[in-house]
Biotite code that builds the C-alpha atoms (Angstrom):
import biotite.structure as struc

atoms = struc.array([
    struc.Atom([211.370, 82.104, 150.385], chain_id="A", res_id=1, res_name="MET", atom_name="CA", element="C"),
    struc.Atom([211.797, 78.988, 152.952], chain_id="A", res_id=2, res_name="THR", atom_name="CA", element="C"),
    struc.Atom([208.868, 76.165, 152.860], chain_id="A", res_id=3, res_name="ILE", atom_name="CA", element="C"),
    struc.Atom([208.538, 75.133, 156.389], chain_id="A", res_id=4, res_name="THR", atom_name="CA", element="C"),
    struc.Atom([206.601, 72.123, 157.582], chain_id="A", res_id=5, res_name="ALA", atom_name="CA", element="C"),
    struc.Atom([203.963, 73.822, 159.421], chain_id="A", res_id=6, res_name="SER", atom_name="CA", element="C"),
    struc.Atom([203.354, 75.838, 156.203], chain_id="A", res_id=7, res_name="LEU", atom_name="CA", element="C"),
    struc.Atom([202.948, 72.489, 153.668], chain_id="A", res_id=8, res_name="VAL", atom_name="CA", element="C"),
    struc.Atom([201.038, 70.847, 156.229], chain_id="A", res_id=9, res_name="LYS", atom_name="CA", element="C"),
    struc.Atom([198.001, 73.392, 156.662], chain_id="A", res_id=10, res_name="ASP", atom_name="CA", element="C"),
    struc.Atom([197.829, 73.646, 152.859], chain_id="A", res_id=11, res_name="LEU", atom_name="CA", element="C"),
    struc.Atom([197.313, 70.116, 153.047], chain_id="A", res_id=12, res_name="ARG", atom_name="CA", element="C"),
    struc.Atom([194.636, 70.249, 155.377], chain_id="A", res_id=13, res_name="GLU", atom_name="CA", element="C"),
    struc.Atom([192.812, 73.271, 153.939], chain_id="A", res_id=14, res_name="ARG", atom_name="CA", element="C"),
    struc.Atom([193.424, 71.282, 150.104], chain_id="A", res_id=15, res_name="THR", atom_name="CA", element="C"),
    struc.Atom([193.529, 67.239, 150.869], chain_id="A", res_id=16, res_name="GLY", atom_name="CA", element="C"),
    struc.Atom([196.714, 67.404, 148.228], chain_id="A", res_id=17, res_name="ALA", atom_name="CA", element="C"),
    struc.Atom([199.939, 65.014, 148.708], chain_id="A", res_id=18, res_name="GLY", atom_name="CA", element="C"),
    struc.Atom([202.880, 66.514, 150.431], chain_id="A", res_id=19, res_name="MET", atom_name="CA", element="C"),
    struc.Atom([204.666, 66.956, 147.513], chain_id="A", res_id=20, res_name="MET", atom_name="CA", element="C"),
    struc.Atom([202.321, 68.169, 146.121], chain_id="A", res_id=21, res_name="GLU", atom_name="CA", element="C"),
    struc.Atom([201.506, 70.970, 148.207], chain_id="A", res_id=22, res_name="CYS", atom_name="CA", element="C"),
    struc.Atom([206.102, 71.954, 148.717], chain_id="A", res_id=23, res_name="LYS", atom_name="CA", element="C"),
    struc.Atom([205.397, 72.200, 145.014], chain_id="A", res_id=24, res_name="LYS", atom_name="CA", element="C"),
    struc.Atom([202.489, 74.471, 145.373], chain_id="A", res_id=25, res_name="ALA", atom_name="CA", element="C"),
    struc.Atom([204.350, 76.616, 147.479], chain_id="A", res_id=26, res_name="LEU", atom_name="CA", element="C"),
    struc.Atom([207.544, 76.728, 146.227], chain_id="A", res_id=27, res_name="ALA", atom_name="CA", element="C"),
    struc.Atom([205.474, 77.721, 142.470], chain_id="A", res_id=28, res_name="GLU", atom_name="CA", element="C"),
    struc.Atom([203.738, 80.737, 144.761], chain_id="A", res_id=29, res_name="THR", atom_name="CA", element="C"),
    struc.Atom([206.358, 81.492, 146.923], chain_id="A", res_id=30, res_name="ASN", atom_name="CA", element="C"),
    struc.Atom([204.898, 80.933, 150.078], chain_id="A", res_id=31, res_name="GLY", atom_name="CA", element="C"),
    struc.Atom([201.523, 82.390, 149.534], chain_id="A", res_id=32, res_name="ASP", atom_name="CA", element="C"),
    struc.Atom([198.806, 79.324, 150.680], chain_id="A", res_id=33, res_name="ILE", atom_name="CA", element="C"),
    struc.Atom([196.019, 81.625, 148.837], chain_id="A", res_id=34, res_name="GLU", atom_name="CA", element="C"),
    struc.Atom([197.678, 81.149, 145.485], chain_id="A", res_id=35, res_name="ARG", atom_name="CA", element="C"),
    struc.Atom([198.722, 77.464, 145.935], chain_id="A", res_id=36, res_name="ALA", atom_name="CA", element="C"),
    struc.Atom([195.453, 76.570, 146.715], chain_id="A", res_id=37, res_name="ILE", atom_name="CA", element="C"),
    struc.Atom([194.241, 78.151, 143.578], chain_id="A", res_id=38, res_name="ASP", atom_name="CA", element="C"),
    struc.Atom([197.611, 76.248, 141.710], chain_id="A", res_id=39, res_name="PHE", atom_name="CA", element="C"),
    struc.Atom([196.587, 73.390, 143.484], chain_id="A", res_id=40, res_name="LEU", atom_name="CA", element="C"),
    struc.Atom([193.061, 73.420, 141.893], chain_id="A", res_id=41, res_name="ARG", atom_name="CA", element="C"),
    struc.Atom([194.090, 74.344, 138.747], chain_id="A", res_id=42, res_name="LYS", atom_name="CA", element="C"),
    struc.Atom([196.549, 71.114, 138.860], chain_id="A", res_id=43, res_name="GLN", atom_name="CA", element="C"),
    struc.Atom([193.702, 69.332, 140.136], chain_id="A", res_id=44, res_name="GLY", atom_name="CA", element="C"),
    struc.Atom([191.700, 70.350, 136.471], chain_id="A", res_id=45, res_name="LEU", atom_name="CA", element="C"),
    struc.Atom([194.026, 68.978, 134.193], chain_id="A", res_id=46, res_name="SER", atom_name="CA", element="C"),
    struc.Atom([194.419, 65.544, 136.331], chain_id="A", res_id=47, res_name="ARG", atom_name="CA", element="C"),
    struc.Atom([190.912, 64.911, 136.205], chain_id="A", res_id=48, res_name="ALA", atom_name="CA", element="C"),
    struc.Atom([190.239, 65.906, 132.102], chain_id="A", res_id=49, res_name="SER", atom_name="CA", element="C"),
    struc.Atom([193.102, 63.608, 132.051], chain_id="A", res_id=50, res_name="GLU", atom_name="CA", element="C"),
    struc.Atom([191.553, 61.038, 133.711], chain_id="A", res_id=51, res_name="LYS", atom_name="CA", element="C"),
    struc.Atom([188.136, 61.531, 132.416], chain_id="A", res_id=52, res_name="SER", atom_name="CA", element="C"),
    struc.Atom([188.814, 59.095, 129.131], chain_id="A", res_id=53, res_name="GLY", atom_name="CA", element="C"),
    struc.Atom([189.315, 56.359, 131.552], chain_id="A", res_id=54, res_name="ARG", atom_name="CA", element="C"),
    struc.Atom([187.436, 53.010, 132.312], chain_id="A", res_id=55, res_name="VAL", atom_name="CA", element="C"),
    struc.Atom([185.124, 53.535, 135.791], chain_id="A", res_id=56, res_name="ALA", atom_name="CA", element="C"),
    struc.Atom([183.401, 50.485, 136.393], chain_id="A", res_id=57, res_name="LYS", atom_name="CA", element="C"),
    struc.Atom([183.497, 50.081, 140.126], chain_id="A", res_id=58, res_name="GLN", atom_name="CA", element="C"),
    struc.Atom([182.216, 52.173, 142.767], chain_id="A", res_id=59, res_name="GLY", atom_name="CA", element="C"),
    struc.Atom([179.154, 52.113, 145.006], chain_id="A", res_id=60, res_name="ILE", atom_name="CA", element="C"),
    struc.Atom([175.412, 52.144, 145.239], chain_id="A", res_id=61, res_name="VAL", atom_name="CA", element="C"),
    struc.Atom([174.878, 54.874, 148.050], chain_id="A", res_id=62, res_name="TYR", atom_name="CA", element="C"),
    struc.Atom([171.938, 55.564, 149.774], chain_id="A", res_id=63, res_name="SER", atom_name="CA", element="C"),
    struc.Atom([170.544, 58.497, 151.691], chain_id="A", res_id=64, res_name="TYR", atom_name="CA", element="C"),
    struc.Atom([167.703, 59.164, 153.540], chain_id="A", res_id=65, res_name="ILE", atom_name="CA", element="C"),
    struc.Atom([166.445, 62.334, 154.910], chain_id="A", res_id=66, res_name="HIS", atom_name="CA", element="C"),
    struc.Atom([165.747, 63.239, 158.290], chain_id="A", res_id=67, res_name="PRO", atom_name="CA", element="C"),
    struc.Atom([162.172, 62.262, 158.463], chain_id="A", res_id=68, res_name="GLY", atom_name="CA", element="C"),
    struc.Atom([161.869, 58.837, 156.621], chain_id="A", res_id=69, res_name="ASP", atom_name="CA", element="C"),
    struc.Atom([159.762, 61.392, 153.331], chain_id="A", res_id=70, res_name="GLN", atom_name="CA", element="C"),
    struc.Atom([163.098, 61.393, 151.235], chain_id="A", res_id=71, res_name="LEU", atom_name="CA", element="C"),
    struc.Atom([165.378, 59.443, 150.208], chain_id="A", res_id=72, res_name="GLY", atom_name="CA", element="C"),
    struc.Atom([168.356, 59.374, 147.246], chain_id="A", res_id=73, res_name="VAL", atom_name="CA", element="C"),
    struc.Atom([169.971, 55.870, 145.542], chain_id="A", res_id=74, res_name="LEU", atom_name="CA", element="C"),
    struc.Atom([173.221, 57.158, 143.859], chain_id="A", res_id=75, res_name="LEU", atom_name="CA", element="C"),
    struc.Atom([175.960, 55.172, 141.780], chain_id="A", res_id=76, res_name="GLU", atom_name="CA", element="C"),
    struc.Atom([179.031, 56.767, 141.720], chain_id="A", res_id=77, res_name="LEU", atom_name="CA", element="C"),
    struc.Atom([181.800, 55.015, 140.005], chain_id="A", res_id=78, res_name="ASP", atom_name="CA", element="C"),
    struc.Atom([186.143, 54.851, 139.681], chain_id="A", res_id=79, res_name="CYS", atom_name="CA", element="C"),
    struc.Atom([188.126, 52.701, 139.000], chain_id="A", res_id=80, res_name="GLU", atom_name="CA", element="C"),
    struc.Atom([189.798, 50.337, 141.159], chain_id="A", res_id=81, res_name="THR", atom_name="CA", element="C"),
    struc.Atom([187.447, 48.736, 144.331], chain_id="A", res_id=82, res_name="ASP", atom_name="CA", element="C"),
    struc.Atom([190.150, 50.240, 146.225], chain_id="A", res_id=83, res_name="PHE", atom_name="CA", element="C"),
    struc.Atom([188.735, 53.366, 145.973], chain_id="A", res_id=84, res_name="VAL", atom_name="CA", element="C"),
    struc.Atom([185.818, 52.513, 146.493], chain_id="A", res_id=85, res_name="ALA", atom_name="CA", element="C"),
    struc.Atom([185.952, 51.106, 150.038], chain_id="A", res_id=86, res_name="ARG", atom_name="CA", element="C"),
    struc.Atom([187.529, 54.752, 150.738], chain_id="A", res_id=87, res_name="THR", atom_name="CA", element="C"),
    struc.Atom([186.415, 56.966, 153.033], chain_id="A", res_id=88, res_name="ASP", atom_name="CA", element="C"),
    struc.Atom([186.815, 60.043, 150.577], chain_id="A", res_id=89, res_name="ASP", atom_name="CA", element="C"),
    struc.Atom([184.785, 58.360, 148.270], chain_id="A", res_id=90, res_name="PHE", atom_name="CA", element="C"),
    struc.Atom([182.194, 57.428, 150.457], chain_id="A", res_id=91, res_name="ARG", atom_name="CA", element="C"),
    struc.Atom([182.075, 61.362, 151.906], chain_id="A", res_id=92, res_name="GLU", atom_name="CA", element="C"),
    struc.Atom([182.250, 62.588, 147.770], chain_id="A", res_id=93, res_name="LEU", atom_name="CA", element="C"),
    struc.Atom([178.927, 59.842, 147.297], chain_id="A", res_id=94, res_name="ALA", atom_name="CA", element="C"),
    struc.Atom([177.072, 61.439, 150.807], chain_id="A", res_id=95, res_name="LYS", atom_name="CA", element="C"),
    struc.Atom([177.704, 64.325, 150.127], chain_id="A", res_id=96, res_name="ASN", atom_name="CA", element="C"),
    struc.Atom([176.965, 64.109, 146.661], chain_id="A", res_id=97, res_name="LEU", atom_name="CA", element="C"),
    struc.Atom([173.225, 62.482, 147.335], chain_id="A", res_id=98, res_name="ALA", atom_name="CA", element="C"),
    struc.Atom([172.391, 65.163, 149.869], chain_id="A", res_id=99, res_name="MET", atom_name="CA", element="C"),
    struc.Atom([173.067, 67.066, 147.360], chain_id="A", res_id=100, res_name="GLN", atom_name="CA", element="C"),
    struc.Atom([170.566, 65.782, 145.284], chain_id="A", res_id=101, res_name="ALA", atom_name="CA", element="C"),
    struc.Atom([168.010, 65.124, 148.258], chain_id="A", res_id=102, res_name="ALA", atom_name="CA", element="C"),
    struc.Atom([168.094, 68.827, 148.849], chain_id="A", res_id=103, res_name="ALA", atom_name="CA", element="C"),
    struc.Atom([167.498, 70.313, 145.515], chain_id="A", res_id=104, res_name="THR", atom_name="CA", element="C"),
    struc.Atom([165.402, 69.674, 142.213], chain_id="A", res_id=105, res_name="GLY", atom_name="CA", element="C"),
    struc.Atom([168.513, 68.196, 140.371], chain_id="A", res_id=106, res_name="ALA", atom_name="CA", element="C"),
    struc.Atom([166.510, 65.710, 137.602], chain_id="A", res_id=107, res_name="HIS", atom_name="CA", element="C"),
    struc.Atom([169.751, 64.809, 135.469], chain_id="A", res_id=108, res_name="ALA", atom_name="CA", element="C"),
    struc.Atom([173.097, 64.419, 136.338], chain_id="A", res_id=109, res_name="VAL", atom_name="CA", element="C"),
    struc.Atom([174.622, 66.918, 133.720], chain_id="A", res_id=110, res_name="ASP", atom_name="CA", element="C"),
    struc.Atom([174.054, 68.487, 130.440], chain_id="A", res_id=111, res_name="ARG", atom_name="CA", element="C"),
    struc.Atom([174.044, 65.132, 128.276], chain_id="A", res_id=112, res_name="GLU", atom_name="CA", element="C"),
    struc.Atom([171.198, 63.625, 130.342], chain_id="A", res_id=113, res_name="SER", atom_name="CA", element="C"),
    struc.Atom([168.496, 65.878, 129.578], chain_id="A", res_id=114, res_name="VAL", atom_name="CA", element="C"),
    struc.Atom([166.552, 64.638, 127.194], chain_id="A", res_id=115, res_name="ASP", atom_name="CA", element="C"),
    struc.Atom([167.074, 67.644, 124.230], chain_id="A", res_id=116, res_name="PRO", atom_name="CA", element="C"),
    struc.Atom([162.474, 67.320, 124.095], chain_id="A", res_id=117, res_name="SER", atom_name="CA", element="C"),
    struc.Atom([163.016, 69.069, 127.322], chain_id="A", res_id=118, res_name="VAL", atom_name="CA", element="C"),
    struc.Atom([164.814, 72.227, 126.640], chain_id="A", res_id=119, res_name="ILE", atom_name="CA", element="C"),
    struc.Atom([163.421, 72.248, 123.182], chain_id="A", res_id=120, res_name="GLU", atom_name="CA", element="C"),
    struc.Atom([159.671, 72.804, 125.328], chain_id="A", res_id=121, res_name="ARG", atom_name="CA", element="C"),
    struc.Atom([161.746, 74.701, 127.977], chain_id="A", res_id=122, res_name="GLU", atom_name="CA", element="C"),
    struc.Atom([163.269, 76.895, 125.194], chain_id="A", res_id=123, res_name="ARG", atom_name="CA", element="C"),
    struc.Atom([159.218, 77.619, 123.572], chain_id="A", res_id=124, res_name="ALA", atom_name="CA", element="C"),
    struc.Atom([158.149, 79.129, 126.498], chain_id="A", res_id=125, res_name="ILE", atom_name="CA", element="C"),
    struc.Atom([160.924, 81.394, 127.750], chain_id="A", res_id=126, res_name="LEU", atom_name="CA", element="C"),
    struc.Atom([160.672, 82.873, 124.214], chain_id="A", res_id=127, res_name="LEU", atom_name="CA", element="C"),
    struc.Atom([156.872, 83.344, 124.291], chain_id="A", res_id=128, res_name="GLU", atom_name="CA", element="C"),
    struc.Atom([157.882, 84.738, 128.089], chain_id="A", res_id=129, res_name="GLN", atom_name="CA", element="C"),
    struc.Atom([160.151, 87.170, 126.792], chain_id="A", res_id=130, res_name="ALA", atom_name="CA", element="C"),
    struc.Atom([158.224, 87.945, 123.883], chain_id="A", res_id=131, res_name="ARG", atom_name="CA", element="C"),
    struc.Atom([155.168, 90.355, 126.433], chain_id="A", res_id=132, res_name="THR", atom_name="CA", element="C"),
    struc.Atom([158.154, 92.375, 127.608], chain_id="A", res_id=133, res_name="THR", atom_name="CA", element="C"),
    struc.Atom([158.199, 94.192, 124.012], chain_id="A", res_id=134, res_name="GLY", atom_name="CA", element="C"),
    struc.Atom([162.135, 93.767, 123.609], chain_id="A", res_id=135, res_name="LYS", atom_name="CA", element="C"),
    struc.Atom([163.443, 94.101, 120.160], chain_id="A", res_id=136, res_name="PRO", atom_name="CA", element="C"),
    struc.Atom([163.431, 90.078, 118.556], chain_id="A", res_id=137, res_name="GLU", atom_name="CA", element="C"),
    struc.Atom([167.502, 90.680, 118.062], chain_id="A", res_id=138, res_name="ALA", atom_name="CA", element="C"),
    struc.Atom([167.478, 90.536, 121.889], chain_id="A", res_id=139, res_name="ILE", atom_name="CA", element="C"),
    struc.Atom([165.680, 87.878, 123.224], chain_id="A", res_id=140, res_name="LEU", atom_name="CA", element="C"),
    struc.Atom([167.279, 84.847, 121.887], chain_id="A", res_id=141, res_name="ALA", atom_name="CA", element="C"),
    struc.Atom([170.235, 86.015, 124.151], chain_id="A", res_id=142, res_name="LYS", atom_name="CA", element="C"),
    struc.Atom([167.510, 86.055, 127.138], chain_id="A", res_id=143, res_name="ILE", atom_name="CA", element="C"),
    struc.Atom([166.420, 82.631, 126.357], chain_id="A", res_id=144, res_name="VAL", atom_name="CA", element="C"),
    struc.Atom([169.607, 80.898, 126.100], chain_id="A", res_id=145, res_name="GLU", atom_name="CA", element="C"),
    struc.Atom([170.358, 82.876, 129.598], chain_id="A", res_id=146, res_name="GLY", atom_name="CA", element="C"),
    struc.Atom([167.652, 81.403, 131.538], chain_id="A", res_id=147, res_name="LYS", atom_name="CA", element="C"),
    struc.Atom([168.774, 77.787, 129.231], chain_id="A", res_id=148, res_name="ILE", atom_name="CA", element="C"),
    struc.Atom([171.972, 78.049, 130.952], chain_id="A", res_id=149, res_name="GLU", atom_name="CA", element="C"),
    struc.Atom([170.720, 78.854, 134.589], chain_id="A", res_id=150, res_name="LYS", atom_name="CA", element="C"),
    struc.Atom([168.034, 76.060, 134.001], chain_id="A", res_id=151, res_name="TYR", atom_name="CA", element="C"),
    struc.Atom([170.376, 73.562, 133.052], chain_id="A", res_id=152, res_name="TYR", atom_name="CA", element="C"),
    struc.Atom([172.162, 75.287, 136.872], chain_id="A", res_id=153, res_name="GLU", atom_name="CA", element="C"),
    struc.Atom([168.355, 74.148, 138.414], chain_id="A", res_id=154, res_name="GLU", atom_name="CA", element="C"),
    struc.Atom([168.076, 70.801, 136.684], chain_id="A", res_id=155, res_name="ILE", atom_name="CA", element="C"),
    struc.Atom([172.085, 69.083, 136.628], chain_id="A", res_id=156, res_name="CYS", atom_name="CA", element="C"),
    struc.Atom([173.423, 67.583, 139.472], chain_id="A", res_id=157, res_name="LEU", atom_name="CA", element="C"),
    struc.Atom([176.603, 68.512, 138.489], chain_id="A", res_id=158, res_name="LEU", atom_name="CA", element="C"),
    struc.Atom([176.497, 72.101, 137.395], chain_id="A", res_id=159, res_name="GLU", atom_name="CA", element="C"),
    struc.Atom([174.564, 73.295, 140.667], chain_id="A", res_id=160, res_name="GLN", atom_name="CA", element="C"),
    struc.Atom([176.091, 75.397, 143.314], chain_id="A", res_id=161, res_name="PRO", atom_name="CA", element="C"),
    struc.Atom([177.550, 72.967, 146.256], chain_id="A", res_id=162, res_name="PHE", atom_name="CA", element="C"),
    struc.Atom([174.933, 73.664, 148.534], chain_id="A", res_id=163, res_name="ILE", atom_name="CA", element="C"),
    struc.Atom([177.679, 73.091, 151.645], chain_id="A", res_id=164, res_name="ARG", atom_name="CA", element="C"),
    struc.Atom([179.864, 75.982, 149.615], chain_id="A", res_id=165, res_name="ASP", atom_name="CA", element="C"),
    struc.Atom([177.108, 77.650, 147.199], chain_id="A", res_id=166, res_name="PRO", atom_name="CA", element="C"),
    struc.Atom([180.715, 79.692, 146.047], chain_id="A", res_id=167, res_name="ASP", atom_name="CA", element="C"),
    struc.Atom([181.812, 76.252, 144.666], chain_id="A", res_id=168, res_name="ARG", atom_name="CA", element="C"),
    struc.Atom([179.903, 73.917, 141.747], chain_id="A", res_id=169, res_name="LYS", atom_name="CA", element="C"),
    struc.Atom([179.767, 69.824, 142.427], chain_id="A", res_id=170, res_name="VAL", atom_name="CA", element="C"),
    struc.Atom([181.579, 69.298, 139.066], chain_id="A", res_id=171, res_name="LYS", atom_name="CA", element="C"),
    struc.Atom([184.264, 71.173, 140.746], chain_id="A", res_id=172, res_name="ASP", atom_name="CA", element="C"),
    struc.Atom([184.102, 68.606, 144.062], chain_id="A", res_id=173, res_name="LEU", atom_name="CA", element="C"),
    struc.Atom([184.489, 65.636, 141.601], chain_id="A", res_id=174, res_name="VAL", atom_name="CA", element="C"),
    struc.Atom([187.544, 66.952, 139.786], chain_id="A", res_id=175, res_name="ASP", atom_name="CA", element="C"),
    struc.Atom([188.833, 67.660, 143.548], chain_id="A", res_id=176, res_name="GLN", atom_name="CA", element="C"),
    struc.Atom([188.175, 63.923, 144.224], chain_id="A", res_id=177, res_name="ALA", atom_name="CA", element="C"),
    struc.Atom([189.887, 62.740, 141.235], chain_id="A", res_id=178, res_name="ILE", atom_name="CA", element="C"),
    struc.Atom([192.553, 64.808, 141.901], chain_id="A", res_id=179, res_name="SER", atom_name="CA", element="C"),
    struc.Atom([192.911, 63.450, 145.306], chain_id="A", res_id=180, res_name="LYS", atom_name="CA", element="C"),
    struc.Atom([191.910, 59.682, 144.860], chain_id="A", res_id=181, res_name="LEU", atom_name="CA", element="C"),
    struc.Atom([193.720, 59.552, 141.506], chain_id="A", res_id=182, res_name="GLY", atom_name="CA", element="C"),
    struc.Atom([191.182, 57.835, 139.456], chain_id="A", res_id=183, res_name="GLU", atom_name="CA", element="C"),
    struc.Atom([188.428, 58.740, 137.271], chain_id="A", res_id=184, res_name="ASN", atom_name="CA", element="C"),
    struc.Atom([185.439, 59.136, 139.002], chain_id="A", res_id=185, res_name="ILE", atom_name="CA", element="C"),
    struc.Atom([181.626, 59.580, 137.472], chain_id="A", res_id=186, res_name="VAL", atom_name="CA", element="C"),
    struc.Atom([178.566, 59.986, 138.914], chain_id="A", res_id=187, res_name="VAL", atom_name="CA", element="C"),
    struc.Atom([176.838, 56.944, 136.844], chain_id="A", res_id=188, res_name="ARG", atom_name="CA", element="C"),
    struc.Atom([172.945, 58.211, 137.702], chain_id="A", res_id=189, res_name="ARG", atom_name="CA", element="C"),
    struc.Atom([170.616, 58.924, 140.691], chain_id="A", res_id=190, res_name="PHE", atom_name="CA", element="C"),
    struc.Atom([167.199, 58.030, 142.170], chain_id="A", res_id=191, res_name="ALA", atom_name="CA", element="C"),
    struc.Atom([165.049, 60.686, 144.800], chain_id="A", res_id=192, res_name="LYS", atom_name="CA", element="C"),
    struc.Atom([162.083, 59.502, 145.838], chain_id="A", res_id=193, res_name="PHE", atom_name="CA", element="C"),
    struc.Atom([159.594, 61.355, 148.083], chain_id="A", res_id=194, res_name="ARG", atom_name="CA", element="C"),
    struc.Atom([156.636, 59.851, 149.628], chain_id="A", res_id=195, res_name="ILE", atom_name="CA", element="C"),
    struc.Atom([153.354, 61.015, 147.703], chain_id="A", res_id=196, res_name="GLY", atom_name="CA", element="C"),
    struc.Atom([155.305, 61.484, 144.127], chain_id="A", res_id=197, res_name="GLU", atom_name="CA", element="C"),
    struc.Atom([154.859, 59.258, 141.385], chain_id="A", res_id=198, res_name="ASN", atom_name="CA", element="C"),
])
């Protein structure tokens, strides 16, 4: 199949990938745009994992104040160079992440930043709740682990469904930006402030 310029342009607009990457993806998938999108996403994930070990010491602290001035978020988003930190795409990612943190019950960036004692306490509570169902002890551990996974999705920013597209996780959004901008990007930390809360 002939890969037309308009097909490449359409794929580029939908994914944000470079022209050559779009052309290659379309060639690999015989011009099927949906399969080309999947191809680019897979490529982006592999590139993101390659870049994850690189040092990210530049970036921005982004502030988001929710309308009504009752809730705000400060978020540190790091990358490798100040050039990328100044791009509109990087700032848009920071804005989306800060809005996500404001709109949800996120308390931590990822699993590694959750205090293990919090998880153990939650696990003990869930086990006691599961025991009241009268199910066999062998099944209880699976029930508890399933609920712990759900708990991580609620409190870890990167594991949450993205508020603007619930079919994608926030981590997918970051991985897409890594692929597009060509640098490691790290959500270092965030703090949420709400009037009347300690």
